[in-house]
C-alpha distance (Angstrom), angle and dihedral (degrees) to the residues before:
residue distance angle dihedral
M1 . . .
F2 3.77 . .
K3 3.76 89.0 .
L4 3.76 93.2 56.1
F5 3.75 93.3 47.1
S6 3.81 88.9 49.9
L7 3.79 91.8 51.9
V8 3.80 93.1 50.1
F9 3.83 88.2 47.2
I10 3.82 93.9 51.2
G11 3.82 94.0 41.3
G12 3.83 91.2 48.3
G13 3.76 92.6 49.3
L14 3.84 91.4 50.3
G15 3.81 90.7 46.4
S16 3.77 93.0 50.1
V17 3.79 92.3 48.8
A18 3.84 89.5 48.8
R19 3.80 90.5 50.7
F20 3.86 90.8 48.7
G21 3.85 88.8 50.9
V22 3.84 92.4 50.3
A23 3.79 91.2 48.0
R24 3.82 91.5 50.0
L25 3.77 90.4 47.3
F26 3.85 92.9 52.2
A27 3.84 91.5 44.6
Q28 3.75 90.8 53.0
F29 3.87 94.3 51.1
M30 3.76 106.6 26.2
T31 3.72 142.3 47.1
S32 3.79 117.2 -168.4
T33 3.75 141.2 147.6
L34 3.77 87.9 -131.8
P35 3.81 112.6 79.4
V36 3.86 91.9 -118.6
A37 3.84 96.8 171.5
T38 3.84 94.7 55.3
F39 3.80 90.7 40.5
S40 3.81 91.8 52.6
V41 3.87 94.7 42.2
N42 3.75 91.4 51.4
I43 3.87 93.4 50.9
I44 3.84 92.8 44.0
G45 3.86 90.7 46.2
S46 3.76 91.0 49.6
F47 3.77 91.0 50.5
L48 3.83 89.8 50.1
I49 3.81 92.2 48.6
G50 3.88 88.5 53.9
L51 3.77 91.3 45.0
F52 3.78 94.7 48.4
W53 3.81 91.5 44.7
A54 3.87 90.2 57.0
I55 3.83 91.8 56.3
P56 3.79 107.7 86.7
L57 3.79 95.7 -151.1
I58 3.78 89.2 57.2
S59 3.82 103.7 33.7
D60 3.86 98.9 53.9
K61 3.83 93.9 88.2
N62 3.76 93.0 -100.5
S63 3.80 133.0 124.1
G64 3.81 92.5 -64.3
S65 3.80 94.9 57.5
H66 3.75 92.0 47.9
L67 3.84 93.6 49.3
L68 3.83 98.6 39.5
I69 3.77 110.1 24.0
I70 3.82 103.8 29.3
G71 3.82 97.5 27.7
F72 3.81 110.9 30.0
C73 3.89 98.0 30.6
G74 3.76 91.7 39.3
G75 3.79 90.4 53.3
F76 3.84 93.5 39.9
T77 3.76 99.2 50.3
T78 3.74 118.9 69.5
F79 3.79 117.8 -149.5
S80 3.82 92.1 153.9
A81 3.84 90.3 52.2
F82 3.81 89.5 45.9
S83 3.80 89.9 54.3
W84 3.77 93.6 45.8
E85 3.80 92.7 49.1
N86 3.78 91.8 48.6
F87 3.80 90.6 49.8
N88 3.81 89.7 51.5
L89 3.87 90.4 51.0
L90 3.75 88.8 53.1
K91 3.78 92.5 45.5
Q92 3.78 88.9 52.5
G93 3.80 90.0 50.8
D94 3.77 92.9 -119.0
I95 3.85 92.8 141.0
L96 3.85 95.3 160.2
L97 3.80 93.6 52.9
F98 3.80 90.9 43.4
C99 3.78 91.0 54.4
A100 3.75 93.9 45.7
Y101 3.78 94.8 45.7
A102 3.86 94.7 45.7
T103 3.75 95.0 44.9
L104 3.83 97.9 42.5
S105 3.81 90.7 46.4
V106 3.80 94.1 54.2
V107 3.86 94.7 41.0
L108 3.80 96.6 43.2
C109 3.83 93.9 43.8
L110 3.78 91.3 52.7
L111 3.80 90.8 46.5
A112 3.82 89.6 47.4
T113 3.78 91.5 52.2
W114 3.78 90.5 50.2
G115 3.81 89.7 46.4
G116 3.79 92.8 50.0
Y117 3.78 90.8 49.6
T118 3.78 91.7 48.1
V119 3.82 93.0 49.5
G120 3.82 89.9 46.1
K121 3.82 92.6 51.9
C122 3.81 89.3 50.9
I123 3.75 90.3 52.4
Y124 3.74 99.8 40.8
C-alpha cells in the first residue's frame, strides 16, 4: 500500500510541476481573457489519460496506473483551477465567454480522452 501511495505522490508532484511550467510558458507568450493554459492542460491531460488507459501495462490498476493516471494526470489537470476561472468569468459578467469555455472544455476533454484511448489501442 505504501508503494501505491508513493507512486501517486511522485506522479502528482511531477504533474503539478508540469502544469506550473505550462502555465508559466503560456503567461510568457500569450495574453488572453480565456484561461488558455488551463484549457490546454486539461485537454492534453485528458488525452494522456485516454492514451495511458489504452496501454494494458498501465491500465490494469497496477503501479503504472497509480503513477501516470492517478498521480501525473491528476496533478497535471486542473479541475479546481477550471472551476475558479469559470467563477471569475461569471463574476466579471462575461456570460458568453463562460459558456464557451465551460462547454468547450468539457466536450473537448471528453473527445481528447476518447482520442487518446483510440490512439493507444492502435499502438498497443
